[in-house]
C-alpha positions as CSV (number, residue, x, y, z in Angstrom):
1,M,-105.1,-77.7,33.6
2,S,-104.4,-79.3,37.0
3,S,-104.5,-77.0,40.1
4,T,-101.1,-78.3,41.2
5,G,-99.4,-77.1,38.2
6,K,-100.3,-73.4,38.4
7,M,-98.6,-71.5,35.6
8,R,-97.3,-67.9,35.8
9,P,-99.3,-65.6,33.5
10,R,-97.5,-64.5,30.2
11,G,-95.6,-61.3,30.4
12,K,-95.5,-61.1,34.2
13,R,-92.1,-60.4,35.8
14,P,-90.5,-63.4,37.7
15,D,-90.9,-61.7,41.1
16,A,-94.6,-60.7,40.5
17,H,-97.4,-62.0,42.7
18,D,-100.4,-63.9,41.4
19,G,-103.9,-63.3,42.3
20,D,-103.8,-65.6,45.4
21,G,-101.0,-63.5,46.9
22,H,-98.3,-66.2,46.4
23,S,-95.0,-65.1,45.0
24,T,-93.9,-66.9,41.8
25,A,-90.2,-66.0,42.2
26,G,-89.4,-69.5,43.2
27,D,-91.0,-71.1,40.1
28,N,-87.8,-71.4,38.1
29,T,-88.5,-74.8,36.4
30,I,-91.0,-74.6,33.5
31,A,-91.4,-77.2,30.9
32,P,-90.3,-76.0,27.5
33,S,-93.4,-77.3,25.9
34,S,-95.6,-75.3,28.2
35,V,-94.3,-71.9,27.2
36,A,-94.7,-70.5,23.8
37,P,-91.6,-68.6,22.4
38,S,-91.7,-64.8,22.8
39,P,-92.6,-63.1,19.5
40,P,-90.0,-60.9,17.9
41,T,-89.9,-57.3,18.7
42,S,-92.0,-55.2,16.4
43,P,-90.0,-53.1,13.9
44,T,-92.0,-50.1,15.0
45,S,-90.8,-50.4,18.6
46,A,-89.7,-47.0,20.0
47,S,-86.5,-48.5,21.5
48,R,-85.2,-49.5,18.1
49,K,-82.2,-47.4,16.7
50,V,-81.7,-46.8,13.0
51,V,-78.1,-46.5,11.8
52,T,-77.6,-45.3,8.2
53,I,-74.3,-45.9,6.4
54,T,-73.7,-43.3,3.8
55,S,-70.2,-44.3,2.6
56,L,-67.3,-46.5,3.2
57,E,-63.9,-44.9,3.3
58,G,-60.5,-46.5,3.6
59,P,-57.6,-45.0,5.6
60,T,-56.1,-41.8,4.3
61,V,-52.8,-42.4,2.4
62,R,-50.5,-39.7,1.3
63,P,-49.5,-39.8,-2.4
64,A,-45.9,-40.5,-1.5
65,E,-47.0,-43.6,0.5
66,K,-49.0,-44.9,-2.4
67,R,-45.9,-45.1,-4.4
68,G,-43.9,-46.7,-1.6
69,V,-42.0,-43.5,-0.9
70,S,-41.4,-42.6,2.7
71,S,-42.4,-39.3,4.2
72,L,-40.3,-36.3,3.2
73,V,-40.1,-35.1,6.7
74,P,-36.7,-35.9,8.0
75,H,-36.6,-38.4,10.8
76,A,-35.0,-37.5,14.0
77,P,-31.4,-38.8,14.0
78,K,-30.7,-41.7,16.3
79,L,-27.2,-40.6,17.1
80,P,-26.6,-37.9,19.7
81,A,-26.1,-34.5,18.1
82,P,-22.5,-33.9,19.4
83,V,-21.4,-37.2,17.8
84,Q,-22.8,-36.7,14.3
85,F,-20.4,-34.2,12.7
86,P,-17.2,-35.8,14.1
87,L,-18.5,-39.1,12.8
88,L,-19.2,-37.6,9.4
89,A,-15.8,-35.9,9.2
90,T,-14.0,-39.2,10.1
91,L,-16.0,-41.2,7.6
92,S,-15.3,-38.6,4.8
93,L,-11.5,-38.5,5.4
94,S,-11.3,-42.3,5.7
95,I,-13.3,-42.9,2.5
96,S,-11.1,-40.4,0.7
97,A,-7.8,-42.0,1.9
98,L,-9.0,-45.5,1.2
99,L,-10.2,-44.8,-2.3
100,Y,-7.1,-42.9,-3.3
101,S,-4.9,-45.7,-1.9
102,L,-6.8,-48.4,-3.9
103,T,-6.8,-46.4,-7.1
104,Y,-3.4,-44.8,-6.9
105,Q,-2.2,-46.1,-10.3
106,F,-5.2,-44.5,-12.0
107,T,-5.5,-41.3,-10.0
108,R,-2.4,-39.9,-8.3
109,A,0.3,-41.6,-10.4
110,P,-0.6,-39.9,-13.7
111,L,-0.8,-36.5,-11.9
112,A,2.7,-36.9,-10.3
113,T,4.5,-35.0,-13.1
114,N,2.7,-31.7,-12.3
115,E,1.8,-32.4,-8.7
116,R,3.4,-30.3,-5.9
117,V,4.6,-32.1,-2.8
118,L,3.5,-30.6,0.4
119,E,6.5,-29.2,2.2
120,D,5.5,-29.3,5.9
121,W,2.7,-30.2,8.2
122,S,1.3,-26.7,8.3
123,E,0.3,-27.1,4.6
124,V,-1.3,-30.5,5.4
125,A,-3.2,-29.0,8.3
126,L,-4.4,-26.1,6.0
127,L,-5.8,-28.3,3.3
128,T,-7.3,-30.8,5.8
129,G,-8.8,-27.9,7.8
130,W,-10.3,-26.4,4.7
131,K,-11.9,-29.8,3.8
132,L,-13.3,-30.1,7.3
133,F,-14.6,-26.5,7.0
134,Q,-16.5,-27.4,3.8
135,L,-18.0,-30.5,5.5
136,G,-19.1,-28.3,8.5
137,L,-20.5,-25.7,6.2
138,G,-22.6,-28.4,4.5
139,W,-23.7,-30.1,7.7
140,Y,-24.6,-27.0,9.7
141,G,-26.0,-25.3,6.6
142,N,-28.6,-28.2,6.4
143,F,-27.4,-29.4,3.0
144,D,-28.1,-33.0,1.9
145,S,-25.9,-35.4,0.0
146,I,-27.0,-34.1,-3.4
147,D,-26.2,-30.5,-2.4
148,L,-22.7,-31.7,-1.3
149,A,-22.2,-33.6,-4.6
150,A,-23.1,-30.4,-6.6
151,L,-20.9,-28.2,-4.4
152,T,-18.0,-30.6,-4.7
153,V,-18.2,-30.6,-8.5
154,L,-18.3,-26.8,-8.4
155,S,-15.3,-26.5,-6.1
156,Q,-13.1,-29.3,-7.7
157,G,-13.9,-28.6,-11.3
158,P,-11.8,-25.5,-11.8
159,S,-8.5,-27.1,-10.7
160,L,-9.2,-30.2,-12.8
161,Y,-9.9,-28.0,-15.8
162,L,-6.6,-26.2,-15.1
163,L,-4.7,-29.4,-15.2
164,S,-6.4,-30.7,-18.3
165,T,-6.1,-27.5,-20.3
166,F,-2.7,-26.1,-19.5
167,Y,-0.8,-29.2,-18.2
168,S,-2.1,-31.8,-20.7
169,T,-3.2,-34.2,-17.9
170,P,-5.3,-37.2,-19.2
171,V,-9.0,-37.0,-18.6
172,V,-9.4,-40.4,-16.9
173,P,-7.3,-39.6,-13.8
174,L,-9.0,-36.3,-13.4
175,V,-12.5,-37.7,-13.6
176,S,-11.5,-40.5,-11.3
177,S,-10.3,-38.0,-8.7
178,L,-13.5,-36.0,-9.0
179,V,-15.6,-39.2,-8.4
180,I,-13.5,-40.0,-5.3
181,E,-14.0,-36.5,-4.0
182,V,-17.8,-36.6,-4.6
183,L,-18.1,-40.0,-3.0
184,S,-16.1,-39.1,0.1
185,A,-18.2,-36.0,0.6
186,T,-21.6,-37.4,-0.1
187,L,-21.7,-40.9,1.3
188,P,-21.4,-39.8,5.0
189,F,-24.2,-37.2,4.4
190,H,-26.4,-39.9,2.8
191,L,-25.9,-42.2,5.8
192,L,-26.6,-39.5,8.4
193,R,-29.1,-37.1,6.8
194,P,-32.2,-37.7,4.5
195,L,-32.7,-35.9,1.3
196,N,-34.7,-32.7,1.3
197,A,-38.0,-32.4,-0.5
198,A,-36.6,-30.9,-3.7
199,H,-34.3,-33.8,-4.2
200,A,-36.2,-36.7,-2.7
201,E,-39.5,-36.2,-4.4
202,P,-39.7,-33.1,-6.5
203,S,-43.3,-33.8,-7.5
204,Q,-44.4,-33.5,-3.8
205,A,-42.2,-30.5,-3.0
206,P,-43.6,-26.9,-2.7
207,N,-43.9,-25.3,-6.2
208,S,-43.6,-28.8,-7.7
209,D,-44.8,-27.6,-11.1
210,I,-41.5,-25.7,-11.4
211,V,-39.2,-28.0,-9.4
212,A,-40.2,-31.2,-11.3
213,D,-40.4,-29.5,-14.7
214,R,-37.6,-31.0,-16.9
215,P,-37.7,-28.3,-19.6
216,I,-37.2,-25.6,-16.9
217,A,-34.3,-27.6,-15.4
218,L,-32.7,-27.9,-18.8
219,L,-33.1,-24.2,-19.6
220,T,-31.7,-23.1,-16.2
221,T,-28.8,-25.5,-16.6
222,L,-28.0,-24.0,-20.0
223,L,-28.3,-20.5,-18.4
224,A,-25.7,-21.4,-15.7
225,A,-23.4,-23.0,-18.3
226,A,-23.6,-19.9,-20.5
227,I,-22.7,-17.6,-17.5
228,Y,-19.7,-19.8,-16.7
229,S,-18.6,-19.7,-20.3
230,V,-18.9,-16.0,-20.6
231,S,-17.1,-15.4,-17.3
232,L,-14.2,-17.6,-18.4
233,L,-13.9,-16.0,-21.8
234,F,-13.9,-12.6,-20.1
235,A,-11.0,-13.6,-17.9
236,Y,-9.1,-14.9,-20.9
237,A,-9.7,-11.7,-22.8
238,T,-8.5,-9.4,-20.0
239,Y,-6.2,-10.2,-17.0
240,L,-5.8,-14.0,-16.8
241,P,-3.2,-14.6,-19.5
242,T,-0.8,-12.1,-17.8
243,F,-1.1,-13.9,-14.5
244,L,-0.6,-17.3,-16.2
245,V,2.6,-16.1,-17.8
246,V,4.0,-14.5,-14.7
247,Y,2.9,-16.7,-11.8
248,F,2.5,-20.1,-13.3
249,N,6.1,-21.1,-13.8
250,N,5.8,-24.6,-15.3
251,L,3.4,-23.8,-18.1
252,A,4.8,-24.7,-21.5
253,S,2.3,-22.5,-23.3
254,I,-0.7,-20.3,-22.8
255,T,-2.1,-21.0,-26.2
256,P,-5.3,-22.6,-24.8
257,A,-6.1,-19.3,-23.2
258,H,-5.9,-17.4,-26.6
259,E,-7.7,-20.2,-28.5
260,A,-10.5,-20.7,-26.0
261,S,-14.0,-20.7,-27.4
262,Y,-17.5,-21.7,-26.2
263,I,-17.1,-25.1,-27.8
264,S,-13.6,-25.9,-26.3
265,F,-14.8,-25.9,-22.7
266,L,-18.5,-26.8,-23.3
267,P,-18.3,-30.1,-21.5
268,V,-16.8,-28.4,-18.4
269,T,-19.3,-25.5,-18.3
270,L,-22.3,-27.9,-18.9
271,A,-21.2,-30.0,-15.9
272,L,-20.7,-26.8,-13.8
273,G,-24.1,-25.5,-15.0
274,L,-25.9,-28.6,-14.0
275,A,-24.2,-28.6,-10.6
276,A,-25.2,-24.9,-10.1
277,Q,-28.8,-25.6,-11.1
278,T,-28.9,-28.4,-8.6
279,F,-27.3,-26.4,-5.8
280,I,-29.1,-23.0,-6.2
281,F,-32.2,-23.2,-8.4
282,A,-33.9,-26.3,-7.2
283,P,-33.6,-25.5,-3.5
284,T,-34.7,-21.9,-4.1
285,T,-37.9,-22.7,-6.0
286,S,-38.9,-25.5,-3.5
287,V,-39.1,-23.0,-0.6
288,A,-42.7,-22.5,0.5
289,R,-44.1,-19.1,1.2
290,T,-43.7,-18.1,4.9
291,A,-45.5,-15.8,7.3
292,Q,-42.5,-13.4,7.1
293,D,-43.2,-13.0,3.4
294,D,-46.7,-11.7,4.2
295,V,-45.3,-9.3,6.7
296,N,-42.8,-8.0,4.1
297,D,-45.5,-7.6,1.5
298,S,-47.7,-5.6,3.9
299,F,-44.9,-3.4,5.1
300,N,-45.8,0.3,4.7
301,P,-42.7,2.6,4.9
302,V,-45.0,5.7,5.4
303,E,-46.2,4.3,8.7
304,A,-43.0,2.6,9.8
305,G,-40.1,4.2,11.6
306,L,-36.7,4.9,10.2
307,G,-35.0,1.9,11.6
308,A,-37.7,-0.5,10.4
309,T,-37.6,1.1,6.9
310,V,-33.8,0.7,6.7
311,W,-34.0,-2.9,7.9
312,W,-36.8,-3.7,5.4
313,N,-34.7,-2.2,2.5
314,V,-31.6,-4.2,3.5
315,W,-33.2,-7.5,4.5
316,G,-36.8,-7.4,3.5
317,W,-36.4,-9.9,0.7
318,S,-38.6,-12.9,0.2
319,T,-37.7,-16.3,1.7
320,R,-36.8,-17.6,-1.7
321,T,-34.4,-14.7,-2.4
322,K,-32.7,-15.2,1.0
323,V,-32.1,-18.9,0.2
324,A,-30.7,-18.0,-3.2
325,M,-28.4,-15.3,-1.6
326,G,-27.1,-17.6,1.1
327,R,-26.3,-20.5,-1.3
328,T,-24.7,-18.1,-3.8
329,L,-22.4,-16.7,-1.1
330,V,-21.5,-20.3,0.0
331,L,-20.7,-21.2,-3.7
332,M,-18.6,-18.1,-4.2
333,L,-16.6,-18.8,-1.0
334,V,-16.1,-22.5,-1.6
335,S,-15.3,-22.4,-5.3
336,G,-13.0,-19.4,-5.0
337,V,-11.0,-20.7,-2.0
338,S,-10.9,-24.3,-3.2
339,S,-9.6,-23.2,-6.6
340,A,-6.9,-21.0,-5.1
341,L,-5.7,-23.5,-2.5
342,K,-5.5,-26.4,-5.0
343,A,-3.7,-24.3,-7.6
344,R,-1.2,-23.0,-4.9
345,Y,-0.5,-26.2,-3.0
346,E,-1.3,-29.0,-5.4
347,V,0.0,-27.8,-8.7
348,L,3.8,-27.4,-9.3
349,G,5.1,-23.9,-9.9
350,V,2.1,-21.8,-9.1
351,E,2.7,-18.8,-6.9
352,T,0.2,-17.2,-4.5
353,A,-0.8,-14.3,-6.8
354,G,-1.5,-16.6,-9.7
355,A,-3.6,-18.9,-7.5
356,V,-5.6,-15.9,-6.3
357,A,-6.2,-14.7,-9.9
358,W,-7.3,-18.2,-10.9
359,G,-9.7,-18.4,-8.0
360,S,-11.2,-15.0,-8.7
361,V,-12.4,-16.2,-12.1
362,W,-14.6,-18.8,-10.4
363,V,-15.8,-16.4,-7.7
364,L,-17.0,-14.0,-10.4
365,A,-18.7,-16.9,-12.3
366,A,-20.4,-18.3,-9.2
367,G,-21.7,-14.8,-8.2
368,I,-23.2,-14.0,-11.5
369,T,-24.7,-17.5,-11.8
370,G,-26.2,-17.3,-8.4
371,V,-27.8,-13.9,-9.2
372,G,-29.2,-15.2,-12.5
373,L,-30.6,-18.5,-11.0
374,G,-31.8,-16.7,-7.9
375,A,-33.7,-14.1,-10.0
376,V,-35.4,-16.8,-12.1
377,G,-36.2,-19.0,-9.0
378,S,-37.5,-16.2,-6.9
379,T,-40.2,-15.0,-9.3
């Protein structure tokens, strides 16, 4: 090789000096053909890192999302909290007024014969205020639209049964009125609040093996229907006929009370039983066990004080039992007061004592039904 074309030894750094003491940092141009390509790094090089892939996993998807169902956790409402209930009440009253106006010939007109006209604005305010109270009870009680539908059937059913049985009112107007009441109560809830776990996706709710079991739902519905039937027969066999004769002035006959049987009001009691099962049993069984349940189970009255022992005996129930008790009290209040108010102010010739006696039948039935369904659902 020519002395003028001195070449940098292989493997030497660009700024290294050759044997003559000259720096080779400035030798930047080298013919491609004069330098052999660098051999590949040996696989046994110490600097090589080995990465082992053991498995490939996709993103975690919840079962509800696999079926295209949104999460059961309620989303935060977009509207400000102070606006939500006034909006719900306005929507409910507006829907009710609109639907009754559009269907007057099929709903109100056939009922006019036995319908009592409200005498003054105080009665209008009383009935409107009670409806707003029911909406508030459902809203602040954290009920969803299906809860409200069931509660509406349980509160409106007794008065419709009264008109059908003792006043020979056609079934179609009564069912149409019930549908309007259910829609006006549930549509605003459906728009402003998501369904709870027991109603939205029973198979994903706590204790889903019970909540989503159809035979259990059928049996508890029949249980509730049987309790309503027995309660009504008990009232007919004891005090109710006397109150019907004395305080229901426009009744032509009380023969239906004496001829009543399980078969005669089976459609009514089945509907009420299904509504009671939906309102009490399903929400009760879908309640998960809480930390307070563990505290109650571990309570030792021997070591506790008198006050703690008294409190435990009064309110040391399981979370499921407390839910069943609360919903039973709501059902007793709403069904009893609604039945009495509708009989007193919407049916011609009914006096206050008669309306209270009629409402007491459904308070008794609701209470026993709640105890029965609560006992089954709490076990």
